[in-house]
PyMOL Python script that loads the backbone (N, CA, C, O; Angstrom):
from pymol import cmd

cmd.read_pdbstr("""\
ATOM      1  N   MET A   1      15.057 -10.753  14.507  1.00  0.00           N
ATOM      2  CA  MET A   1      15.224 -11.017  13.048  1.00  0.00           C
ATOM      3  C   MET A   1      16.372 -10.083  12.790  1.00  0.00           C
ATOM      4  O   MET A   1      16.490  -9.016  13.391  1.00  0.00           O
ATOM      5  N   VAL A   2      17.248 -10.531  11.843  1.00  0.00           N
ATOM      6  CA  VAL A   2      18.493  -9.766  11.427  1.00  0.00           C
ATOM      7  C   VAL A   2      17.993  -8.528  10.734  1.00  0.00           C
ATOM      8  O   VAL A   2      16.993  -8.620  10.023  1.00  0.00           O
ATOM      9  N   PRO A   3      18.615  -7.369  10.887  1.00  0.00           N
ATOM     10  CA  PRO A   3      18.164  -6.188  10.148  1.00  0.00           C
ATOM     11  C   PRO A   3      18.075  -6.266   8.702  1.00  0.00           C
ATOM     12  O   PRO A   3      17.161  -5.760   8.053  1.00  0.00           O
ATOM     13  N   SER A   4      19.182  -7.004   8.150  1.00  0.00           N
ATOM     14  CA  SER A   4      19.259  -7.132   6.596  1.00  0.00           C
ATOM     15  C   SER A   4      18.064  -7.997   6.079  1.00  0.00           C
ATOM     16  O   SER A   4      17.452  -7.693   5.055  1.00  0.00           O
ATOM     17  N   PHE A   5      17.774  -9.053   6.813  1.00  0.00           N
ATOM     18  CA  PHE A   5      16.694  -9.978   6.446  1.00  0.00           C
ATOM     19  C   PHE A   5      15.322  -9.213   6.590  1.00  0.00           C
ATOM     20  O   PHE A   5      14.459  -9.260   5.713  1.00  0.00           O
ATOM     21  N   ARG A   6      15.190  -8.524   7.731  1.00  0.00           N
ATOM     22  CA  ARG A   6      13.896  -7.628   7.940  1.00  0.00           C
ATOM     23  C   ARG A   6      13.761  -6.728   6.796  1.00  0.00           C
ATOM     24  O   ARG A   6      12.617  -6.509   6.397  1.00  0.00           O
ATOM     25  N   LYS A   7      14.709  -6.194   6.229  1.00  0.00           N
ATOM     26  CA  LYS A   7      14.596  -5.252   5.103  1.00  0.00           C
ATOM     27  C   LYS A   7      14.257  -5.791   3.846  1.00  0.00           C
ATOM     28  O   LYS A   7      13.540  -5.220   3.025  1.00  0.00           O
ATOM     29  N   PHE A   8      14.842  -7.026   3.689  1.00  0.00           N
ATOM     30  CA  PHE A   8      14.415  -7.854   2.443  1.00  0.00           C
ATOM     31  C   PHE A   8      13.058  -8.227   2.492  1.00  0.00           C
ATOM     32  O   PHE A   8      12.298  -7.992   1.553  1.00  0.00           O
ATOM     33  N   VAL A   9      12.673  -8.847   3.624  1.00  0.00           N
ATOM     34  CA  VAL A   9      11.285  -9.239   3.735  1.00  0.00           C
ATOM     35  C   VAL A   9      10.296  -8.009   3.582  1.00  0.00           C
ATOM     36  O   VAL A   9       9.236  -8.132   2.968  1.00  0.00           O
ATOM     37  N   GLY A  10      10.706  -6.775   4.191  1.00  0.00           N
ATOM     38  CA  GLY A  10       9.850  -5.735   4.063  1.00  0.00           C
ATOM     39  C   GLY A  10       9.759  -5.156   2.665  1.00  0.00           C
ATOM     40  O   GLY A  10       8.716  -4.631   2.275  1.00  0.00           O
ATOM     41  N   MET A  11      10.834  -5.247   1.915  1.00  0.00           N
ATOM     42  CA  MET A  11      10.923  -4.715   0.588  1.00  0.00           C
ATOM     43  C   MET A  11       9.976  -5.739  -0.263  1.00  0.00           C
ATOM     44  O   MET A  11       9.198  -5.215  -1.061  1.00  0.00           O
ATOM     45  N   VAL A  12       9.987  -7.038  -0.158  1.00  0.00           N
ATOM     46  CA  VAL A  12       9.081  -7.850  -0.825  1.00  0.00           C
ATOM     47  C   VAL A  12       7.685  -7.724  -0.529  1.00  0.00           C
ATOM     48  O   VAL A  12       6.818  -7.828  -1.397  1.00  0.00           O
ATOM     49  N   LEU A  13       7.432  -7.482   0.779  1.00  0.00           N
ATOM     50  CA  LEU A  13       6.036  -7.172   1.236  1.00  0.00           C
ATOM     51  C   LEU A  13       5.623  -5.942   0.617  1.00  0.00           C
ATOM     52  O   LEU A  13       4.517  -5.972   0.077  1.00  0.00           O
ATOM     53  N   LEU A  14       6.243  -4.914   0.579  1.00  0.00           N
ATOM     54  CA  LEU A  14       5.967  -3.578   0.192  1.00  0.00           C
ATOM     55  C   LEU A  14       5.792  -3.560  -1.309  1.00  0.00           C
ATOM     56  O   LEU A  14       4.881  -2.836  -1.710  1.00  0.00           O
ATOM     57  N   VAL A  15       6.457  -4.187  -2.171  1.00  0.00           N
ATOM     58  CA  VAL A  15       6.385  -4.301  -3.592  1.00  0.00           C
ATOM     59  C   VAL A  15       5.003  -5.095  -3.933  1.00  0.00           C
ATOM     60  O   VAL A  15       4.140  -4.708  -4.721  1.00  0.00           O
ATOM     61  N   THR A  16       4.987  -6.250  -3.191  1.00  0.00           N
ATOM     62  CA  THR A  16       3.830  -7.125  -3.332  1.00  0.00           C
ATOM     63  C   THR A  16       2.481  -6.444  -2.943  1.00  0.00           C
ATOM     64  O   THR A  16       1.442  -6.669  -3.564  1.00  0.00           O
ATOM     65  N   PHE A  17       2.556  -5.637  -1.928  1.00  0.00           N
ATOM     66  CA  PHE A  17       1.326  -4.855  -1.477  1.00  0.00           C
ATOM     67  C   PHE A  17       0.958  -3.836  -2.440  1.00  0.00           C
ATOM     68  O   PHE A  17      -0.228  -3.702  -2.740  1.00  0.00           O
ATOM     69  N   VAL A  18       1.840  -3.116  -2.946  1.00  0.00           N
ATOM     70  CA  VAL A  18       1.551  -2.020  -3.788  1.00  0.00           C
ATOM     71  C   VAL A  18       0.979  -2.518  -5.078  1.00  0.00           C
ATOM     72  O   VAL A  18       0.017  -1.951  -5.595  1.00  0.00           O
ATOM     73  N   ILE A  19       1.548  -3.559  -5.602  1.00  0.00           N
ATOM     74  CA  ILE A  19       1.033  -4.110  -6.876  1.00  0.00           C
ATOM     75  C   ILE A  19      -0.301  -4.578  -6.772  1.00  0.00           C
ATOM     76  O   ILE A  19      -1.131  -4.258  -7.623  1.00  0.00           O
ATOM     77  N   ILE A  20      -0.629  -5.409  -5.671  1.00  0.00           N
ATOM     78  CA  ILE A  20      -1.952  -5.884  -5.402  1.00  0.00           C
ATOM     79  C   ILE A  20      -2.920  -4.819  -5.073  1.00  0.00           C
ATOM     80  O   ILE A  20      -4.075  -4.891  -5.493  1.00  0.00           O
ATOM     81  N   TYR A  21      -2.494  -3.787  -4.311  1.00  0.00           N
ATOM     82  CA  TYR A  21      -3.407  -2.640  -3.995  1.00  0.00           C
ATOM     83  C   TYR A  21      -3.679  -1.917  -5.296  1.00  0.00           C
ATOM     84  O   TYR A  21      -4.840  -1.623  -5.585  1.00  0.00           O
ATOM     85  N   ALA A  22      -2.722  -1.630  -6.055  1.00  0.00           N
ATOM     86  CA  ALA A  22      -3.105  -0.772  -7.271  1.00  0.00           C
ATOM     87  C   ALA A  22      -4.010  -1.534  -8.253  1.00  0.00           C
ATOM     88  O   ALA A  22      -4.904  -0.921  -8.837  1.00  0.00           O
ATOM     89  N   PHE A  23      -3.834  -2.712  -8.437  1.00  0.00           N
ATOM     90  CA  PHE A  23      -4.770  -3.622  -9.321  1.00  0.00           C
ATOM     91  C   PHE A  23      -6.136  -3.679  -8.815  1.00  0.00           C
ATOM     92  O   PHE A  23      -7.128  -3.507  -9.522  1.00  0.00           O
ATOM     93  N   THR A  24      -6.152  -3.962  -7.389  1.00  0.00           N
ATOM     94  CA  THR A  24      -7.525  -3.890  -6.758  1.00  0.00           C
ATOM     95  C   THR A  24      -8.259  -2.566  -6.737  1.00  0.00           C
ATOM     96  O   THR A  24      -9.474  -2.561  -6.937  1.00  0.00           O
ATOM     97  N   ALA A  25      -7.608  -1.462  -6.513  1.00  0.00           N
ATOM     98  CA  ALA A  25      -8.191  -0.209  -6.645  1.00  0.00           C
ATOM     99  C   ALA A  25      -8.719   0.049  -8.099  1.00  0.00           C
ATOM    100  O   ALA A  25      -9.848   0.503  -8.285  1.00  0.00           O
ATOM    101  N   MET A  26      -7.892  -0.248  -9.089  1.00  0.00           N
ATOM    102  CA  MET A  26      -8.260  -0.114 -10.494  1.00  0.00           C
ATOM    103  C   MET A  26      -9.546  -0.823 -10.727  1.00  0.00           C
ATOM    104  O   MET A  26     -10.494  -0.282 -11.296  1.00  0.00           O
ATOM    105  N   VAL A  27      -9.563  -1.960 -10.310  1.00  0.00           N
ATOM    106  CA  VAL A  27     -10.744  -2.950 -10.701  1.00  0.00           C
ATOM    107  C   VAL A  27     -11.815  -2.419 -10.069  1.00  0.00           C
ATOM    108  O   VAL A  27     -12.839  -2.232 -10.727  1.00  0.00           O
ATOM    109  N   ILE A  28     -11.776  -2.104  -8.779  1.00  0.00           N
ATOM    110  CA  ILE A  28     -12.996  -1.577  -7.992  1.00  0.00           C
ATOM    111  C   ILE A  28     -13.433  -0.338  -8.683  1.00  0.00           C
ATOM    112  O   ILE A  28     -14.632  -0.198  -8.924  1.00  0.00           O
ATOM    113  N   GLY A  29     -12.582   0.569  -9.024  1.00  0.00           N
ATOM    114  CA  GLY A  29     -12.942   1.885  -9.452  1.00  0.00           C
ATOM    115  C   GLY A  29     -13.608   1.668 -10.955  1.00  0.00           C
ATOM    116  O   GLY A  29     -14.556   2.343 -11.355  1.00  0.00           O
ATOM    117  N   ASP A  30     -13.032   0.733 -11.644  1.00  0.00           N
ATOM    118  CA  ASP A  30     -13.574   0.537 -13.124  1.00  0.00           C
ATOM    119  C   ASP A  30     -14.942  -0.112 -13.161  1.00  0.00           C
ATOM    120  O   ASP A  30     -15.794   0.235 -13.980  1.00  0.00           O
ATOM    121  N   LEU A  31     -15.139  -1.071 -12.248  1.00  0.00           N
ATOM    122  CA  LEU A  31     -16.397  -1.902 -12.220  1.00  0.00           C
ATOM    123  C   LEU A  31     -17.481  -1.039 -11.545  1.00  0.00           C
ATOM    124  O   LEU A  31     -18.632  -1.043 -11.981  1.00  0.00           O
ATOM    125  N   THR A  32     -17.140  -0.349 -10.553  1.00  0.00           N
ATOM    126  CA  THR A  32     -18.296   0.193  -9.566  1.00  0.00           C
ATOM    127  C   THR A  32     -18.582   1.543 -10.006  1.00  0.00           C
ATOM    128  O   THR A  32     -19.691   1.960  -9.672  1.00  0.00           O
ATOM    129  N   LEU A  33     -17.740   2.439 -10.772  1.00  0.00           N
ATOM    130  CA  LEU A  33     -17.897   3.706 -11.106  1.00  0.00           C
ATOM    131  C   LEU A  33     -17.993   4.087 -12.517  1.00  0.00           C
ATOM    132  O   LEU A  33     -17.739   5.227 -12.905  1.00  0.00           O
ATOM    133  N   GLN A  34     -18.372   3.101 -13.305  1.00  0.00           N
ATOM    134  CA  GLN A  34     -18.579   3.324 -14.718  1.00  0.00           C
ATOM    135  C   GLN A  34     -19.646   4.369 -15.014  1.00  0.00           C
ATOM    136  O   GLN A  34     -19.498   5.173 -15.934  1.00  0.00           O
ATOM    137  N   GLN A  35     -20.628   4.356 -14.301  1.00  0.00           N
ATOM    138  CA  GLN A  35     -21.808   5.275 -14.543  1.00  0.00           C
ATOM    139  C   GLN A  35     -21.783   6.571 -13.779  1.00  0.00           C
ATOM    140  O   GLN A  35     -22.641   7.440 -13.927  1.00  0.00           O
ATOM    141  N   SER A  36     -20.747   6.665 -12.944  1.00  0.00           N
ATOM    142  CA  SER A  36     -20.569   7.909 -12.013  1.00  0.00           C
ATOM    143  C   SER A  36     -20.081   9.134 -12.745  1.00  0.00           C
ATOM    144  O   SER A  36     -19.633   9.057 -13.889  1.00  0.00           O
ATOM    145  N   SER A  37     -20.168  10.214 -12.104  1.00  0.00           N
ATOM    146  CA  SER A  37     -19.672  11.423 -12.773  1.00  0.00           C
ATOM    147  C   SER A  37     -18.209  11.464 -12.616  1.00  0.00           C
ATOM    148  O   SER A  37     -17.602  10.778 -11.794  1.00  0.00           O
ATOM    149  N   ASN A  38     -17.668  12.289 -13.430  1.00  0.00           N
ATOM    150  CA  ASN A  38     -16.129  12.627 -13.523  1.00  0.00           C
ATOM    151  C   ASN A  38     -15.675  13.040 -12.225  1.00  0.00           C
ATOM    152  O   ASN A  38     -14.554  12.661 -11.887  1.00  0.00           O
ATOM    153  N   LEU A  39     -16.307  13.705 -11.487  1.00  0.00           N
ATOM    154  CA  LEU A  39     -16.113  14.343 -10.111  1.00  0.00           C
ATOM    155  C   LEU A  39     -15.939  13.086  -9.185  1.00  0.00           C
ATOM    156  O   LEU A  39     -14.905  12.978  -8.526  1.00  0.00           O
ATOM    157  N   VAL A  40     -16.900  12.155  -9.120  1.00  0.00           N
ATOM    158  CA  VAL A  40     -16.969  11.042  -8.156  1.00  0.00           C
ATOM    159  C   VAL A  40     -15.718  10.145  -8.598  1.00  0.00           C
ATOM    160  O   VAL A  40     -14.976   9.676  -7.735  1.00  0.00           O
ATOM    161  N   ARG A  41     -15.527   9.943  -9.795  1.00  0.00           N
ATOM    162  CA  ARG A  41     -14.454   9.035 -10.163  1.00  0.00           C
ATOM    163  C   ARG A  41     -12.987   9.708  -9.826  1.00  0.00           C
ATOM    164  O   ARG A  41     -12.056   8.981  -9.478  1.00  0.00           O
ATOM    165  N   PHE A  42     -12.838  11.068  -9.941  1.00  0.00           N
ATOM    166  CA  PHE A  42     -11.700  11.721  -9.609  1.00  0.00           C
ATOM    167  C   PHE A  42     -11.396  11.676  -8.106  1.00  0.00           C
ATOM    168  O   PHE A  42     -10.234  11.549  -7.719  1.00  0.00           O
ATOM    169  N   VAL A  43     -12.367  11.774  -7.306  1.00  0.00           N
ATOM    170  CA  VAL A  43     -12.397  11.768  -5.867  1.00  0.00           C
ATOM    171  C   VAL A  43     -11.916  10.292  -5.478  1.00  0.00           C
ATOM    172  O   VAL A  43     -11.005  10.106  -4.672  1.00  0.00           O
ATOM    173  N   TYR A  44     -12.502   9.417  -6.022  1.00  0.00           N
ATOM    174  CA  TYR A  44     -12.308   7.916  -5.666  1.00  0.00           C
ATOM    175  C   TYR A  44     -10.812   7.649  -5.962  1.00  0.00           C
ATOM    176  O   TYR A  44     -10.086   7.128  -5.116  1.00  0.00           O
ATOM    177  N   PHE A  45     -10.364   8.026  -7.205  1.00  0.00           N
ATOM    178  CA  PHE A  45      -9.030   7.593  -7.455  1.00  0.00           C
ATOM    179  C   PHE A  45      -8.024   8.424  -6.744  1.00  0.00           C
ATOM    180  O   PHE A  45      -6.934   7.917  -6.477  1.00  0.00           O
ATOM    181  N   ALA A  46      -8.280   9.631  -6.420  1.00  0.00           N
ATOM    182  CA  ALA A  46      -7.395  10.548  -5.792  1.00  0.00           C
ATOM    183  C   ALA A  46      -7.216   9.910  -4.184  1.00  0.00           C
ATOM    184  O   ALA A  46      -6.128   9.811  -3.617  1.00  0.00           O
ATOM    185  N   VAL A  47      -8.451   9.534  -3.637  1.00  0.00           N
ATOM    186  CA  VAL A  47      -8.242   8.830  -2.291  1.00  0.00           C
ATOM    187  C   VAL A  47      -7.553   7.531  -2.343  1.00  0.00           C
ATOM    188  O   VAL A  47      -6.665   7.281  -1.528  1.00  0.00           O
ATOM    189  N   ALA A  48      -7.928   6.629  -3.312  1.00  0.00           N
ATOM    190  CA  ALA A  48      -7.352   5.493  -3.360  1.00  0.00           C
ATOM    191  C   ALA A  48      -5.840   5.542  -3.701  1.00  0.00           C
ATOM    192  O   ALA A  48      -5.042   4.726  -3.240  1.00  0.00           O
ATOM    193  N   GLY A  49      -5.501   6.543  -4.531  1.00  0.00           N
ATOM    194  CA  GLY A  49      -4.090   6.803  -4.767  1.00  0.00           C
ATOM    195  C   GLY A  49      -3.221   7.264  -3.650  1.00  0.00           C
ATOM    196  O   GLY A  49      -1.994   7.170  -3.679  1.00  0.00           O
ATOM    197  N   LEU A  50      -3.940   7.793  -2.610  1.00  0.00           N
ATOM    198  CA  LEU A  50      -3.064   8.189  -1.556  1.00  0.00           C
ATOM    199  C   LEU A  50      -3.202   7.201  -0.267  1.00  0.00           C
ATOM    200  O   LEU A  50      -2.373   7.256   0.641  1.00  0.00           O
ATOM    201  N   LEU A  51      -4.246   6.338  -0.244  1.00  0.00           N
ATOM    202  CA  LEU A  51      -4.493   5.634   0.677  1.00  0.00           C
ATOM    203  C   LEU A  51      -3.440   4.323   1.075  1.00  0.00           C
ATOM    204  O   LEU A  51      -3.313   3.763   2.164  1.00  0.00           O
ATOM    205  N   TRP A  52      -2.878   4.106   0.032  1.00  0.00           N
ATOM    206  CA  TRP A  52      -1.743   3.010   0.111  1.00  0.00           C
ATOM    207  C   TRP A  52      -0.465   3.360   1.072  1.00  0.00           C
ATOM    208  O   TRP A  52       0.319   2.530   1.534  1.00  0.00           O
ATOM    209  N   VAL A  53      -0.432   4.800   1.270  1.00  0.00           N
ATOM    210  CA  VAL A  53       0.699   5.482   2.030  1.00  0.00           C
ATOM    211  C   VAL A  53       0.626   4.771   3.438  1.00  0.00           C
ATOM    212  O   VAL A  53       1.677   4.362   3.933  1.00  0.00           O
ATOM    213  N   ILE A  54      -0.478   4.620   4.051  1.00  0.00           N
ATOM    214  CA  ILE A  54      -0.684   4.393   5.436  1.00  0.00           C
ATOM    215  C   ILE A  54       0.011   2.958   5.663  1.00  0.00           C
ATOM    216  O   ILE A  54       0.977   2.860   6.420  1.00  0.00           O
ATOM    217  N   PRO A  55      -0.491   1.909   5.012  1.00  0.00           N
ATOM    218  CA  PRO A  55      -0.016   0.568   5.285  1.00  0.00           C
ATOM    219  C   PRO A  55       1.583   0.480   4.854  1.00  0.00           C
ATOM    220  O   PRO A  55       2.414  -0.163   5.495  1.00  0.00           O
ATOM    221  N   ALA A  56       1.851   1.207   3.708  1.00  0.00           N
ATOM    222  CA  ALA A  56       3.198   1.176   3.309  1.00  0.00           C
ATOM    223  C   ALA A  56       4.086   1.876   4.329  1.00  0.00           C
ATOM    224  O   ALA A  56       5.217   1.437   4.538  1.00  0.00           O
ATOM    225  N   GLY A  57       3.627   2.941   4.972  1.00  0.00           N
ATOM    226  CA  GLY A  57       4.503   3.423   6.037  1.00  0.00           C
ATOM    227  C   GLY A  57       4.763   2.626   7.295  1.00  0.00           C
ATOM    228  O   GLY A  57       5.764   2.736   8.003  1.00  0.00           O
ATOM    229  N   ALA A  58       3.631   1.724   7.508  1.00  0.00           N
ATOM    230  CA  ALA A  58       3.852   0.778   8.633  1.00  0.00           C
ATOM    231  C   ALA A  58       4.831  -0.237   8.311  1.00  0.00           C
ATOM    232  O   ALA A  58       5.600  -0.714   9.146  1.00  0.00           O
ATOM    233  N   ILE A  59       4.790  -0.586   6.998  1.00  0.00           N
ATOM    234  CA  ILE A  59       5.808  -1.697   6.606  1.00  0.00           C
ATOM    235  C   ILE A  59       7.141  -1.170   6.762  1.00  0.00           C
ATOM    236  O   ILE A  59       8.027  -1.816   7.323  1.00  0.00           O
ATOM    237  N   ILE A  60       7.344   0.203   6.192  1.00  0.00           N
ATOM    238  CA  ILE A  60       8.638   0.793   6.270  1.00  0.00           C
ATOM    239  C   ILE A  60       9.026   0.961   7.767  1.00  0.00           C
ATOM    240  O   ILE A  60      10.183   0.689   8.088  1.00  0.00           O
ATOM    241  N   TRP A  61       8.173   1.374   8.673  1.00  0.00           N
ATOM    242  CA  TRP A  61       8.551   1.611  10.005  1.00  0.00           C
ATOM    243  C   TRP A  61       8.951   0.298  10.718  1.00  0.00           C
ATOM    244  O   TRP A  61       9.815   0.304  11.594  1.00  0.00           O
ATOM    245  N   TRP A  62       8.226  -0.976  10.281  1.00  0.00           N
ATOM    246  CA  TRP A  62       8.688  -2.231  10.829  1.00  0.00           C
ATOM    247  C   TRP A  62      10.144  -2.508  10.209  1.00  0.00           C
ATOM    248  O   TRP A  62      11.018  -2.980  10.937  1.00  0.00           O
ATOM    249  N   MET A  63      10.360  -2.256   9.068  1.00  0.00           N
ATOM    250  CA  MET A  63      11.669  -2.472   8.393  1.00  0.00           C
ATOM    251  C   MET A  63      12.736  -1.777   9.134  1.00  0.00           C
ATOM    252  O   MET A  63      13.748  -2.426   9.401  1.00  0.00           O
ATOM    253  N   GLU A  64      12.652  -0.580   9.493  1.00  0.00           N
ATOM    254  CA  GLU A  64      13.605   0.379  10.072  1.00  0.00           C
ATOM    255  C   GLU A  64      13.871   0.150  11.546  1.00  0.00           C
ATOM    256  O   GLU A  64      14.880   0.594  12.093  1.00  0.00           O
ATOM    257  N   ARG A  65      12.890  -0.595  12.210  1.00  0.00           N
ATOM    258  CA  ARG A  65      13.012  -0.946  13.687  1.00  0.00           C
ATOM    259  C   ARG A  65      14.330  -1.448  14.043  1.00  0.00           C
ATOM    260  O   ARG A  65      14.829  -2.298  13.305  1.00  0.00           O
ATOM    261  N   SER A  66      14.994  -1.029  15.111  1.00  0.00           N
ATOM    262  CA  SER A  66      16.313  -1.684  15.406  1.00  0.00           C
ATOM    263  C   SER A  66      16.105  -3.040  16.141  1.00  0.00           C
ATOM    264  O   SER A  66      15.020  -3.373  16.619  1.00  0.00           O
ATOM    265  N   GLY A  67      17.181  -3.756  16.189  1.00  0.00           N
ATOM    266  CA  GLY A  67      16.921  -5.157  16.650  1.00  0.00           C
ATOM    267  C   GLY A  67      17.110  -5.218  18.231  1.00  0.00           C
ATOM    268  O   GLY A  67      17.189  -6.326  18.762  1.00  0.00           O
ATOM    269  N   LYS A  68      17.178  -4.151  18.935  1.00  0.00           N
ATOM    270  CA  LYS A  68      17.367  -4.131  20.273  1.00  0.00           C
ATOM    271  C   LYS A  68      16.223  -4.413  21.077  1.00  0.00           C
ATOM    272  O   LYS A  68      16.316  -5.254  21.971  1.00  0.00           O
ATOM    273  N   ASN A  69      15.054  -3.750  20.846  1.00  0.00           N
ATOM    274  CA  ASN A  69      13.839  -3.867  21.700  1.00  0.00           C
ATOM    275  C   ASN A  69      12.855  -4.742  21.061  1.00  0.00           C
ATOM    276  O   ASN A  69      11.691  -4.350  20.979  1.00  0.00           O
ATOM    277  N   GLN A  70      13.178  -5.827  20.624  1.00  0.00           N
ATOM    278  CA  GLN A  70      12.233  -6.833  20.059  1.00  0.00           C
ATOM    279  C   GLN A  70      11.716  -7.901  21.115  1.00  0.00           C
ATOM    280  O   GLN A  70      12.444  -8.295  22.026  1.00  0.00           O
ATOM    281  N   THR A  71      10.567  -8.291  20.957  1.00  0.00           N
ATOM    282  CA  THR A  71       9.958  -9.311  21.865  1.00  0.00           C
ATOM    283  C   THR A  71       9.896 -10.656  21.088  1.00  0.00           C
ATOM    284  O   THR A  71       9.429 -11.660  21.627  1.00  0.00           O
TER     285      THR A  71
END
""", "prot")
cmd.dss("prot")
cmd.show_as("cartoon", "prot")
cmd.util.cbc("prot")
cmd.orient("prot")
């Protein structure tokens, strides 16, 4: 895949993933943690707010791979 096209596809995937992940995390947190304490809600949203970094890092790693060693 051409590197510029790879970056375009990765950018579209990354933006789409972050938007879907954010809405999903908000809905899950809102619907399941309504009766929970503030500490539980804080921990959930802190973890959910940081967890998107792992798949986003994988997408960025894929975007930045060189075109030389591809199968």
